[in-house]
All heavy atoms as TSV, in Angstrom:
chain	resi	resn	atom	element	x	y	z
A	1	MET	N	N	96.383	111.984	120.046
A	1	MET	CA	C	95.389	112.420	119.104
A	1	MET	C	C	95.886	112.382	117.652
A	1	MET	O	O	95.099	112.412	116.753
A	1	MET	CB	C	94.956	113.830	119.428
A	1	MET	CG	C	94.179	113.921	120.696
A	1	MET	SD	S	92.677	113.043	120.496
A	1	MET	CE	C	91.528	114.112	121.226
A	2	LEU	N	N	97.176	112.315	117.462
A	2	LEU	CA	C	97.703	112.298	116.094
A	2	LEU	C	C	97.324	111.027	115.341
A	2	LEU	O	O	97.084	111.058	114.154
A	2	LEU	CB	C	99.221	112.400	116.118
A	2	LEU	CG	C	99.825	113.776	116.046
A	2	LEU	CD1	C	101.333	113.677	116.103
A	2	LEU	CD2	C	99.393	114.531	114.838
A	3	PHE	N	N	97.275	109.900	116.034
A	3	PHE	CA	C	97.072	108.628	115.373
A	3	PHE	C	C	95.684	108.038	115.626
A	3	PHE	O	O	95.500	106.843	115.543
A	3	PHE	CB	C	98.144	107.641	115.823
A	3	PHE	CG	C	99.523	108.082	115.435
A	3	PHE	CD1	C	100.340	108.703	116.360
A	3	PHE	CD2	C	99.987	107.916	114.154
A	3	PHE	CE1	C	101.617	109.128	116.000
A	3	PHE	CE2	C	101.246	108.335	113.780
A	3	PHE	CZ	C	102.052	108.950	114.709
A	4	ARG	N	N	94.713	108.858	115.933
A	4	ARG	CA	C	93.366	108.341	116.162
A	4	ARG	C	C	92.774	107.804	114.858
A	4	ARG	O	O	93.163	108.198	113.766
A	4	ARG	CB	C	92.479	109.413	116.783
A	4	ARG	CG	C	92.186	110.567	115.874
A	4	ARG	CD	C	91.327	111.589	116.590
A	4	ARG	NE	N	90.988	112.633	115.646
A	4	ARG	CZ	C	90.890	113.886	115.941
A	4	ARG	NH1	N	91.091	114.274	117.163
A	4	ARG	NH2	N	90.573	114.771	115.024
A	5	LYS	N	N	91.813	106.898	114.988
A	5	LYS	CA	C	91.244	106.216	113.827
A	5	LYS	C	C	90.328	107.119	112.997
A	5	LYS	O	O	90.398	107.113	111.790
A	5	LYS	CB	C	90.459	104.991	114.276
A	5	LYS	CG	C	91.310	103.958	114.956
A	5	LYS	CD	C	92.177	103.257	113.947
A	5	LYS	CE	C	93.003	102.204	114.651
A	5	LYS	NZ	N	94.052	101.691	113.883
A	6	LYS	N	N	89.455	107.878	113.642
A	6	LYS	CA	C	88.513	108.713	112.911
A	6	LYS	C	C	89.038	110.143	112.869
A	6	LYS	O	O	88.982	110.864	113.854
A	6	LYS	CB	C	87.146	108.684	113.577
A	6	LYS	CG	C	86.507	107.323	113.484
A	6	LYS	CD	C	85.061	107.374	113.863
A	6	LYS	CE	C	84.465	106.008	113.667
A	6	LYS	NZ	N	83.035	106.008	113.684
A	7	ILE	N	N	89.543	110.520	111.733
A	7	ILE	CA	C	90.129	111.844	111.549
A	7	ILE	C	C	89.310	112.577	110.490
A	7	ILE	O	O	88.871	111.988	109.514
A	7	ILE	CB	C	91.620	111.736	111.124
A	7	ILE	CG1	C	92.300	113.082	111.189
A	7	ILE	CG2	C	91.781	111.116	109.795
A	7	ILE	CD1	C	92.749	113.434	112.552
A	8	ASP	N	N	89.050	113.859	110.709
A	8	ASP	CA	C	88.339	114.665	109.710
A	8	ASP	C	C	89.238	114.833	108.504
A	8	ASP	O	O	90.371	115.303	108.632
A	8	ASP	CB	C	87.969	116.030	110.284
A	8	ASP	CG	C	86.992	115.937	111.424
A	8	ASP	OD1	O	86.167	115.004	111.409
A	8	ASP	OD2	O	87.058	116.795	112.332
A	9	PRO	N	N	88.791	114.441	107.313
A	9	PRO	CA	C	89.650	114.546	106.127
A	9	PRO	C	C	89.915	116.000	105.753
A	9	PRO	O	O	89.021	116.827	105.713
A	9	PRO	CB	C	88.835	113.833	105.031
A	9	PRO	CG	C	87.441	113.840	105.493
A	9	PRO	CD	C	87.474	113.888	106.999
A	10	ARG	N	N	91.175	116.314	105.530
A	10	ARG	CA	C	91.610	117.633	105.081
A	10	ARG	C	C	92.804	117.461	104.163
A	10	ARG	O	O	93.662	116.627	104.410
A	10	ARG	CB	C	92.021	118.515	106.272
A	10	ARG	CG	C	90.909	118.719	107.274
A	10	ARG	CD	C	91.327	119.683	108.312
A	10	ARG	NE	N	91.160	121.004	107.737
A	10	ARG	CZ	C	91.538	122.111	108.336
A	10	ARG	NH1	N	92.103	122.074	109.498
A	10	ARG	NH2	N	91.355	123.280	107.763
A	11	CYS	N	N	92.863	118.250	103.128
A	11	CYS	CA	C	93.982	118.185	102.195
A	11	CYS	C	C	95.294	118.569	102.866
A	11	CYS	O	O	96.363	118.176	102.400
A	11	CYS	CB	C	93.727	119.098	101.004
A	11	CYS	SG	S	92.416	118.506	99.925
A	12	ALA	N	N	95.250	119.299	103.954
A	12	ALA	CA	C	96.452	119.741	104.635
A	12	ALA	C	C	97.286	118.571	105.139
A	12	ALA	O	O	98.502	118.651	105.207
A	12	ALA	CB	C	96.095	120.661	105.792
A	13	TYR	N	N	96.644	117.452	105.509
A	13	TYR	CA	C	97.395	116.286	105.968
A	13	TYR	C	C	97.032	115.010	105.210
A	13	TYR	O	O	96.992	113.914	105.763
A	13	TYR	CB	C	97.273	116.072	107.488
A	13	TYR	CG	C	95.931	116.373	108.087
A	13	TYR	CD1	C	94.909	115.438	108.085
A	13	TYR	CD2	C	95.694	117.583	108.691
A	13	TYR	CE1	C	93.693	115.700	108.643
A	13	TYR	CE2	C	94.478	117.854	109.261
A	13	TYR	CZ	C	93.489	116.921	109.247
A	13	TYR	OH	O	92.270	117.185	109.813
A	14	CYS	N	N	96.819	115.157	103.919
A	14	CYS	CA	C	96.582	114.028	103.034
A	14	CYS	C	C	97.919	113.611	102.408
A	14	CYS	O	O	98.752	114.463	102.091
A	14	CYS	CB	C	95.589	114.395	101.936
A	14	CYS	SG	S	95.273	113.084	100.755
A	15	ALA	N	N	98.095	112.313	102.221
A	15	ALA	CA	C	99.333	111.807	101.622
A	15	ALA	C	C	99.455	112.184	100.150
A	15	ALA	O	O	100.549	112.201	99.591
A	15	ALA	CB	C	99.388	110.287	101.758
A	16	LYS	N	N	98.343	112.515	99.496
A	16	LYS	CA	C	98.350	112.850	98.074
A	16	LYS	C	C	98.532	114.342	97.804
A	16	LYS	O	O	98.482	114.775	96.657
A	16	LYS	CB	C	97.055	112.367	97.434
A	16	LYS	CG	C	96.921	110.866	97.479
A	16	LYS	CD	C	95.642	110.417	96.850
A	16	LYS	CE	C	95.592	108.933	96.804
A	16	LYS	NZ	N	94.766	108.337	97.801
A	17	GLY	N	N	98.701	115.152	98.831
A	17	GLY	CA	C	98.856	116.594	98.656
A	17	GLY	C	C	100.186	117.094	99.201
A	17	GLY	O	O	100.763	116.497	100.092
A	18	ARG	N	N	100.649	118.182	98.668
A	18	ARG	CA	C	101.875	118.842	99.137
A	18	ARG	C	C	101.567	120.307	99.389
A	18	ARG	O	O	100.965	120.976	98.534
A	18	ARG	CB	C	103.006	118.738	98.118
A	18	ARG	CG	C	103.450	117.335	97.836
A	18	ARG	CD	C	104.179	116.744	99.045
A	18	ARG	NE	N	104.458	115.349	98.843
A	18	ARG	CZ	C	103.859	114.355	99.500
A	18	ARG	NH1	N	102.910	114.630	100.372
A	18	ARG	NH2	N	104.176	113.113	99.274
A	19	THR	N	N	101.986	120.819	100.525
A	19	THR	CA	C	101.741	122.210	100.882
A	19	THR	C	C	102.605	123.125	100.035
A	19	THR	O	O	103.821	122.976	99.969
A	19	THR	CB	C	102.038	122.440	102.371
A	19	THR	OG1	O	101.246	121.533	103.127
A	19	THR	CG2	C	101.702	123.858	102.780
A	20	ILE	N	N	101.947	124.081	99.377
A	20	ILE	CA	C	102.665	125.066	98.562
A	20	ILE	C	C	102.960	126.293	99.427
A	20	ILE	O	O	104.068	126.775	99.476
A	20	ILE	CB	C	101.822	125.489	97.342
A	20	ILE	CG1	C	101.603	124.294	96.428
A	20	ILE	CG2	C	102.499	126.616	96.592
A	20	ILE	CD1	C	100.679	124.565	95.289
A	21	SER	N	N	101.918	126.766	100.097
A	21	SER	CA	C	102.052	127.889	101.020
A	21	SER	C	C	101.078	127.637	102.157
A	21	SER	O	O	100.448	126.599	102.217
A	21	SER	CB	C	101.758	129.217	100.316
A	21	SER	OG	O	100.405	129.264	99.915
A	22	GLY	N	N	100.936	128.588	103.058
A	22	GLY	CA	C	100.050	128.426	104.199
A	22	GLY	C	C	98.601	128.240	103.843
A	22	GLY	O	O	97.827	127.645	104.590
A	23	ASP	N	N	98.202	128.703	102.663
A	23	ASP	CA	C	96.781	128.634	102.288
A	23	ASP	C	C	96.546	127.878	100.986
A	23	ASP	O	O	95.467	127.968	100.414
A	23	ASP	CB	C	96.197	130.043	102.208
A	23	ASP	CG	C	96.879	130.901	101.159
A	23	ASP	OD1	O	98.006	130.585	100.785
A	23	ASP	OD2	O	96.260	131.888	100.732
A	24	GLN	N	N	97.514	127.090	100.520
A	24	GLN	CA	C	97.342	126.326	99.294
A	24	GLN	C	C	98.029	124.969	99.405
A	24	GLN	O	O	99.119	124.852	99.954
A	24	GLN	CB	C	97.916	127.073	98.085
A	24	GLN	CG	C	97.162	128.309	97.712
A	24	GLN	CD	C	97.773	128.963	96.496
A	24	GLN	OE1	O	98.961	128.814	96.216
A	24	GLN	NE2	N	96.939	129.695	95.755
A	25	VAL	N	N	97.358	123.959	98.840
A	25	VAL	CA	C	97.902	122.605	98.791
A	25	VAL	C	C	97.821	122.124	97.347
A	25	VAL	O	O	96.813	122.322	96.676
A	25	VAL	CB	C	97.090	121.655	99.706
A	25	VAL	CG1	C	97.559	120.217	99.561
A	25	VAL	CG2	C	97.191	122.100	101.159
A	26	ALA	N	N	98.888	121.518	96.849
A	26	ALA	CA	C	98.894	120.940	95.510
A	26	ALA	C	C	98.501	119.469	95.638
A	26	ALA	O	O	99.246	118.656	96.163
A	26	ALA	CB	C	100.273	121.063	94.879
A	27	CYS	N	N	97.296	119.143	95.147
A	27	CYS	CA	C	96.752	117.792	95.226
A	27	CYS	C	C	97.021	117.059	93.909
A	27	CYS	O	O	96.917	117.657	92.839
A	27	CYS	CB	C	95.247	117.855	95.498
A	27	CYS	SG	S	94.440	116.254	95.531
A	28	ILE	N	N	97.340	115.778	93.985
A	28	ILE	CA	C	97.588	114.971	92.783
A	28	ILE	C	C	96.319	114.867	91.943
A	28	ILE	O	O	96.363	114.889	90.724
A	28	ILE	CB	C	98.084	113.574	93.189
A	28	ILE	CG1	C	99.452	113.671	93.825
A	28	ILE	CG2	C	98.120	112.628	92.007
A	28	ILE	CD1	C	99.948	112.374	94.444
A	29	ARG	N	N	95.173	114.785	92.603
A	29	ARG	CA	C	93.905	114.584	91.882
A	29	ARG	C	C	93.179	115.876	91.535
A	29	ARG	O	O	92.622	116.000	90.469
A	29	ARG	CB	C	92.990	113.696	92.711
A	29	ARG	CG	C	93.552	112.309	92.902
A	29	ARG	CD	C	92.591	111.433	93.620
A	29	ARG	NE	N	91.273	111.462	93.029
A	29	ARG	CZ	C	90.707	110.470	92.379
A	29	ARG	NH1	N	91.374	109.354	92.231
A	29	ARG	NH2	N	89.491	110.576	91.905
A	30	LYS	N	N	93.165	116.859	92.441
A	30	LYS	CA	C	92.340	118.051	92.262
A	30	LYS	C	C	93.126	119.298	91.860
A	30	LYS	O	O	92.523	120.324	91.563
A	30	LYS	CB	C	91.583	118.366	93.559
A	30	LYS	CG	C	90.639	117.264	94.005
A	30	LYS	CD	C	89.443	117.221	93.090
A	30	LYS	CE	C	88.453	116.181	93.575
A	30	LYS	NZ	N	87.251	116.158	92.823
A	31	GLY	N	N	94.432	119.274	91.900
A	31	GLY	CA	C	95.218	120.458	91.577
A	31	GLY	C	C	95.434	121.326	92.809
A	31	GLY	O	O	95.608	120.835	93.902
A	32	ILE	N	N	95.403	122.636	92.626
A	32	ILE	CA	C	95.600	123.579	93.729
A	32	ILE	C	C	94.280	123.727	94.487
A	32	ILE	O	O	93.277	124.126	93.900
A	32	ILE	CB	C	96.077	124.953	93.217
A	32	ILE	CG1	C	97.318	124.807	92.331
A	32	ILE	CG2	C	96.332	125.895	94.374
A	32	ILE	CD1	C	98.536	124.256	93.041
A	33	VAL	N	N	94.310	123.428	95.793
A	33	VAL	CA	C	93.113	123.507	96.629
A	33	VAL	C	C	93.447	124.144	97.969
A	33	VAL	O	O	94.614	124.321	98.306
A	33	VAL	CB	C	92.502	122.089	96.872
A	33	VAL	CG1	C	91.999	121.487	95.582
A	33	VAL	CG2	C	93.512	121.180	97.525
A	34	ALA	N	N	92.414	124.476	98.725
A	34	ALA	CA	C	92.590	125.023	100.067
A	34	ALA	C	C	92.932	123.884	101.030
A	34	ALA	O	O	92.509	122.745	100.822
A	34	ALA	CB	C	91.315	125.723	100.523
A	35	PRO	N	N	93.679	124.140	102.103
A	35	PRO	CA	C	94.059	123.090	103.039
A	35	PRO	C	C	92.882	122.409	103.729
A	35	PRO	O	O	92.957	121.264	104.108
A	35	PRO	CB	C	94.932	123.813	104.074
A	35	PRO	CG	C	95.336	125.081	103.446
A	35	PRO	CD	C	94.309	125.423	102.428
A	36	GLU	N	N	91.763	123.101	103.878
A	36	GLU	CA	C	90.600	122.515	104.548
A	36	GLU	C	C	89.708	121.700	103.626
A	36	GLU	O	O	88.777	121.050	104.083
A	36	GLU	CB	C	89.783	123.577	105.273
A	36	GLU	CG	C	89.300	124.702	104.429
A	36	GLU	CD	C	90.294	125.850	104.293
A	36	GLU	OE1	O	91.346	125.841	104.939
A	36	GLU	OE2	O	89.998	126.753	103.513
A	37	ASP	N	N	89.981	121.687	102.332
A	37	ASP	CA	C	89.215	120.874	101.377
A	37	ASP	C	C	89.550	119.401	101.555
A	37	ASP	O	O	90.536	119.035	102.199
A	37	ASP	CB	C	89.520	121.286	99.941
A	37	ASP	CG	C	88.905	122.608	99.570
A	37	ASP	OD1	O	88.035	123.087	100.318
A	37	ASP	OD2	O	89.300	123.163	98.537
A	38	HIS	N	N	88.735	118.525	100.940
A	38	HIS	CA	C	89.023	117.094	100.920
A	38	HIS	C	C	88.260	116.457	99.763
A	38	HIS	O	O	87.354	117.052	99.192
A	38	HIS	CB	C	88.654	116.420	102.241
A	38	HIS	CG	C	87.185	116.343	102.484
A	38	HIS	ND1	N	86.465	117.392	102.970
A	38	HIS	CD2	C	86.307	115.322	102.315
A	38	HIS	CE1	C	85.204	117.032	103.087
A	38	HIS	NE2	N	85.083	115.783	102.697
A	39	CYS	N	N	88.663	115.250	99.391
A	39	CYS	CA	C	87.985	114.527	98.328
A	39	CYS	C	C	87.844	113.060	98.737
A	39	CYS	O	O	88.294	112.659	99.809
A	39	CYS	CB	C	88.726	114.662	97.000
A	39	CYS	SG	S	90.339	113.881	96.938
A	40	GLY	N	N	87.272	112.256	97.867
A	40	GLY	CA	C	87.020	110.863	98.170
A	40	GLY	C	C	88.275	110.006	98.257
A	40	GLY	O	O	88.258	108.920	98.842
A	41	SER	N	N	89.373	110.449	97.716
A	41	SER	CA	C	90.609	109.658	97.736
A	41	SER	C	C	91.544	110.092	98.877
A	41	SER	O	O	92.744	109.890	98.808
A	41	SER	CB	C	91.328	109.761	96.400
A	41	SER	OG	O	91.805	111.071	96.205
A	42	PHE	N	N	90.976	110.654	99.946
A	42	PHE	CA	C	91.765	111.107	101.100
A	42	PHE	C	C	92.529	109.932	101.710
A	42	PHE	O	O	91.976	108.877	101.974
A	42	PHE	CB	C	90.844	111.730	102.150
A	42	PHE	CG	C	91.543	112.091	103.428
A	42	PHE	CD1	C	92.367	113.179	103.512
A	42	PHE	CD2	C	91.365	111.306	104.565
A	42	PHE	CE1	C	93.001	113.511	104.681
A	42	PHE	CE2	C	91.988	111.624	105.742
A	42	PHE	CZ	C	92.816	112.717	105.807
A	43	SER	N	N	93.801	110.127	101.919
A	43	SER	CA	C	94.663	109.135	102.563
A	43	SER	C	C	95.439	109.842	103.666
A	43	SER	O	O	96.323	110.664	103.390
A	43	SER	CB	C	95.611	108.517	101.537
A	43	SER	OG	O	96.488	107.618	102.162
A	44	TYR	N	N	95.117	109.528	104.910
A	44	TYR	CA	C	95.694	110.230	106.067
A	44	TYR	C	C	97.175	109.928	106.234
A	44	TYR	O	O	97.594	108.778	106.245
A	44	TYR	CB	C	94.939	109.818	107.326
A	44	TYR	CG	C	95.456	110.470	108.594
A	44	TYR	CD1	C	95.581	111.850	108.684
A	44	TYR	CD2	C	95.785	109.710	109.696
A	44	TYR	CE1	C	96.028	112.451	109.836
A	44	TYR	CE2	C	96.223	110.309	110.859
A	44	TYR	CZ	C	96.358	111.671	110.925
A	44	TYR	OH	O	96.805	112.266	112.076
A	45	ASP	N	N	97.978	110.983	106.363
A	45	ASP	CA	C	99.394	110.865	106.628
A	45	ASP	C	C	99.671	111.565	107.964
A	45	ASP	O	O	99.724	112.796	108.023
A	45	ASP	CB	C	100.212	111.522	105.505
A	45	ASP	CG	C	101.704	111.385	105.703
A	45	ASP	OD1	O	102.137	110.752	106.685
A	45	ASP	OD2	O	102.453	111.912	104.855
A	46	PRO	N	N	99.821	110.819	109.061
A	46	PRO	CA	C	99.975	111.447	110.380
A	46	PRO	C	C	101.226	112.290	110.515
A	46	PRO	O	O	101.270	113.179	111.364
A	46	PRO	CB	C	100.009	110.258	111.341
A	46	PRO	CG	C	100.317	109.075	110.530
A	46	PRO	CD	C	99.839	109.370	109.129
A	47	LEU	N	N	102.226	112.077	109.696
A	47	LEU	CA	C	103.455	112.869	109.798
A	47	LEU	C	C	103.296	114.267	109.208
A	47	LEU	O	O	104.108	115.147	109.462
A	47	LEU	CB	C	104.604	112.143	109.099
A	47	LEU	CG	C	104.949	110.788	109.718
A	47	LEU	CD1	C	106.071	110.138	108.919
A	47	LEU	CD2	C	105.340	110.935	111.177
A	48	ARG	N	N	102.246	114.494	108.418
A	48	ARG	CA	C	102.003	115.814	107.828
A	48	ARG	C	C	101.151	116.698	108.741
A	48	ARG	O	O	101.071	117.888	108.540
A	48	ARG	CB	C	101.301	115.656	106.489
A	48	ARG	CG	C	102.168	114.928	105.487
A	48	ARG	CD	C	101.555	115.011	104.165
A	48	ARG	NE	N	101.059	116.353	103.994
A	48	ARG	CZ	C	101.361	117.172	103.019
A	48	ARG	NH1	N	102.132	116.763	102.095
A	48	ARG	NH2	N	100.871	118.377	102.938
A	49	ARG	N	N	100.508	116.103	109.728
A	49	ARG	CA	C	99.602	116.863	110.592
A	49	ARG	C	C	100.377	117.522	111.725
A	49	ARG	O	O	101.179	116.893	112.395
A	49	ARG	CB	C	98.553	115.932	111.177
A	49	ARG	CG	C	97.548	116.672	111.996
A	49	ARG	CD	C	96.269	115.891	112.083
A	49	ARG	NE	N	95.340	116.606	112.896
A	49	ARG	CZ	C	94.761	116.119	113.971
A	49	ARG	NH1	N	94.995	114.884	114.338
A	49	ARG	NH2	N	93.932	116.850	114.659
A	50	VAL	N	N	100.138	118.806	111.925
A	50	VAL	CA	C	100.768	119.553	113.009
A	50	VAL	C	C	99.754	119.656	114.136
A	50	VAL	O	O	98.688	120.257	113.964
A	50	VAL	CB	C	101.182	120.963	112.529
A	50	VAL	CG1	C	101.818	121.737	113.669
A	50	VAL	CG2	C	102.137	120.855	111.352
A	51	PRO	N	N	100.041	119.056	115.309
A	51	PRO	CA	C	99.068	119.112	116.397
A	51	PRO	C	C	98.948	120.519	116.965
A	51	PRO	O	O	99.878	121.329	116.850
A	51	PRO	CB	C	99.648	118.147	117.435
A	51	PRO	CG	C	101.107	118.093	117.146
A	51	PRO	CD	C	101.244	118.317	115.658
A	52	PRO	N	N	97.801	120.839	117.585
A	52	PRO	CA	C	97.647	122.151	118.188
A	52	PRO	C	C	98.616	122.339	119.358
A	52	PRO	O	O	98.992	121.361	120.025
A	52	PRO	CB	C	96.201	122.178	118.658
A	52	PRO	CG	C	95.783	120.761	118.729
A	52	PRO	CD	C	96.620	120.017	117.747
A	53	ARG	N	N	99.014	123.554	119.588
A	53	ARG	CA	C	99.926	123.843	120.688
A	53	ARG	C	C	99.232	123.629	122.020
A	53	ARG	O	O	98.051	123.928	122.156
A	53	ARG	CB	C	100.432	125.270	120.582
A	53	ARG	CG	C	101.172	125.484	119.270
A	53	ARG	CD	C	102.173	126.590	119.259
A	53	ARG	NE	N	103.029	126.753	120.372
A	53	ARG	CZ	C	104.266	126.252	120.461
A	53	ARG	NH1	N	104.727	125.490	119.512
A	53	ARG	NH2	N	105.014	126.501	121.488
A	54	PRO	N	N	99.934	123.097	123.026
A	54	PRO	CA	C	99.313	122.897	124.333
A	54	PRO	C	C	99.002	124.224	125.010
A	54	PRO	O	O	99.661	125.238	124.774
A	54	PRO	CB	C	100.366	122.118	125.122
A	54	PRO	CG	C	101.643	122.293	124.379
A	54	PRO	CD	C	101.301	122.624	122.962
A	55	VAL	N	N	97.981	124.204	125.829
A	55	VAL	CA	C	97.547	125.410	126.540
A	55	VAL	C	C	98.521	125.691	127.672
A	55	VAL	O	O	98.956	124.789	128.387
A	55	VAL	CB	C	96.127	125.192	127.099
A	55	VAL	CG1	C	95.681	126.411	127.873
A	55	VAL	CG2	C	95.164	124.868	125.988
A	56	LYS	N	N	98.895	126.950	127.834
A	56	LYS	CA	C	99.790	127.349	128.914
A	56	LYS	C	C	99.036	127.369	130.230
A	56	LYS	O	O	97.869	127.743	130.286
A	56	LYS	CB	C	100.384	128.718	128.647
A	56	LYS	CG	C	101.449	128.745	127.595
A	56	LYS	CD	C	102.093	130.094	127.546
A	56	LYS	CE	C	103.558	129.905	127.790
A	56	LYS	NZ	N	104.294	131.125	127.838
A	57	LEU	N	N	99.706	126.992	131.292
A	57	LEU	CA	C	99.129	127.009	132.638
A	57	LEU	C	C	99.076	128.447	133.144
A	57	LEU	O	O	100.083	129.151	133.152
A	57	LEU	CB	C	99.967	126.146	133.576
A	57	LEU	CG	C	99.528	126.101	135.020
A	57	LEU	CD1	C	98.133	125.467	135.121
A	57	LEU	CD2	C	100.517	125.330	135.850
A	58	ASP	N	N	97.886	128.856	133.564
A	58	ASP	CA	C	97.716	130.204	134.107
A	58	ASP	C	C	97.976	130.158	135.608
A	58	ASP	O	O	97.118	129.804	136.402
A	58	ASP	CB	C	96.287	130.713	133.831
A	58	ASP	CG	C	96.116	132.163	134.225
A	58	ASP	OD1	O	97.140	132.841	134.497
A	58	ASP	OD2	O	94.968	132.624	134.250
A	59	THR	N	N	99.216	130.487	136.009
A	59	THR	CA	C	99.605	130.384	137.403
A	59	THR	C	C	99.147	131.558	138.248
A	59	THR	O	O	99.228	131.500	139.472
A	59	THR	CB	C	101.131	130.264	137.515
A	59	THR	OG1	O	101.741	131.386	136.879
A	59	THR	CG2	C	101.624	128.981	136.872
A	60	GLU	N	N	98.659	132.609	137.636
A	60	GLU	CA	C	98.219	133.772	138.396
A	60	GLU	C	C	96.968	133.487	139.217
A	60	GLU	O	O	96.741	134.103	140.243
A	60	GLU	CB	C	97.980	134.951	137.457
A	60	GLU	CG	C	99.247	135.451	136.795
A	60	GLU	CD	C	98.979	136.583	135.830
A	60	GLU	OE1	O	97.828	137.065	135.758
A	60	GLU	OE2	O	99.914	136.988	135.136
A	61	LYS	N	N	96.159	132.537	138.766
A	61	LYS	CA	C	94.916	132.225	139.472
A	61	LYS	C	C	95.102	131.198	140.576
A	61	LYS	O	O	94.193	130.950	141.352
A	61	LYS	CB	C	93.872	131.707	138.481
A	61	LYS	CG	C	93.462	132.739	137.475
A	61	LYS	CD	C	92.428	132.167	136.533
A	61	LYS	CE	C	92.004	133.214	135.508
A	61	LYS	NZ	N	91.053	132.657	134.549
A	62	LEU	N	N	96.274	130.583	140.675
A	62	LEU	CA	C	96.529	129.560	141.683
A	62	LEU	C	C	96.844	130.205	143.033
A	62	LEU	O	O	97.480	131.252	143.110
A	62	LEU	CB	C	97.675	128.670	141.251
A	62	LEU	CG	C	97.421	127.845	139.992
A	62	LEU	CD1	C	98.691	127.084	139.632
A	62	LEU	CD2	C	96.277	126.887	140.194
A	63	LYS	N	N	96.394	129.531	144.101
A	63	LYS	CA	C	96.670	129.978	145.455
A	63	LYS	C	C	97.377	128.872	146.207
A	63	LYS	O	O	97.415	127.728	145.765
A	63	LYS	CB	C	95.336	130.327	146.153
A	63	LYS	CG	C	94.569	131.446	145.478
A	63	LYS	CD	C	93.271	131.663	146.174
A	63	LYS	CE	C	92.359	130.599	145.718
A	63	LYS	NZ	N	91.027	130.799	145.427
A	64	GLN	N	N	97.903	129.180	147.381
A	64	GLN	CA	C	98.585	128.192	148.198
A	64	GLN	C	C	97.639	127.070	148.599
A	64	GLN	O	O	98.036	125.907	148.690
A	64	GLN	CB	C	99.191	128.862	149.444
A	64	GLN	CG	C	100.004	127.938	150.317
A	64	GLN	CD	C	101.204	127.354	149.601
A	64	GLN	OE1	O	101.822	128.000	148.744
A	64	GLN	NE2	N	101.539	126.126	149.934
A	65	GLU	N	N	96.362	127.375	148.798
A	65	GLU	CA	C	95.379	126.373	149.217
A	65	GLU	C	C	95.193	125.282	148.139
A	65	GLU	O	O	94.791	124.164	148.449
A	65	GLU	CB	C	94.025	127.011	149.501
A	65	GLU	CG	C	94.031	127.984	150.669
A	65	GLU	CD	C	94.382	129.398	150.246
A	65	GLU	OE1	O	93.955	129.843	149.176
A	65	GLU	OE2	O	95.132	130.044	151.011
A	66	ASP	N	N	95.470	125.610	146.903
A	66	ASP	CA	C	95.331	124.639	145.839
A	66	ASP	C	C	96.335	123.500	145.936
A	66	ASP	O	O	96.117	122.446	145.367
A	66	ASP	CB	C	95.486	125.336	144.480
A	66	ASP	CG	C	94.397	126.337	144.193
A	66	ASP	OD1	O	93.275	126.142	144.723
A	66	ASP	OD2	O	94.642	127.295	143.436
A	67	PHE	N	N	97.408	123.711	146.684
A	67	PHE	CA	C	98.469	122.718	146.790
A	67	PHE	C	C	98.470	121.994	148.123
A	67	PHE	O	O	99.373	121.220	148.403
A	67	PHE	CB	C	99.829	123.390	146.555
A	67	PHE	CG	C	99.955	123.987	145.198
A	67	PHE	CD1	C	99.723	125.337	144.969
A	67	PHE	CD2	C	100.277	123.176	144.114
A	67	PHE	CE1	C	99.826	125.882	143.715
A	67	PHE	CE2	C	100.369	123.723	142.831
A	67	PHE	CZ	C	100.146	125.070	142.635
A	68	GLU	N	N	97.479	122.228	148.963
A	68	GLU	CA	C	97.400	121.582	150.277
A	68	GLU	C	C	96.429	120.400	150.206
A	68	GLU	O	O	95.457	120.427	149.479
A	68	GLU	CB	C	96.933	122.585	151.322
A	68	GLU	CG	C	97.945	123.707	151.542
A	68	GLU	CD	C	97.437	124.761	152.509
A	68	GLU	OE1	O	96.279	124.630	152.984
A	68	GLU	OE2	O	98.172	125.707	152.784
A	69	LEU	N	N	96.742	119.375	150.991
A	69	LEU	CA	C	95.860	118.206	151.083
A	69	LEU	C	C	94.834	118.351	152.170
A	69	LEU	O	O	94.973	118.893	153.152
A	69	LEU	CB	C	96.686	116.932	151.327
A	69	LEU	CG	C	97.587	116.550	150.182
A	69	LEU	CD1	C	98.422	115.340	150.580
A	69	LEU	CD2	C	96.770	116.207	148.958
């Protein structure tokens, strides 16, 4: 999912912005903006994007029958 073609533009993972803190990005064109903002000059940088954490397996709901053929 990191390298998909259609990505929602966000300043948080734009090549023209640098993260200042968790809630601010310094954009070359717009100045200080929120990470969820975007503009027309968005350039996707996949190395800046942090993927969501994977969901943990809930083993408490599993039974022995789930593993039998």
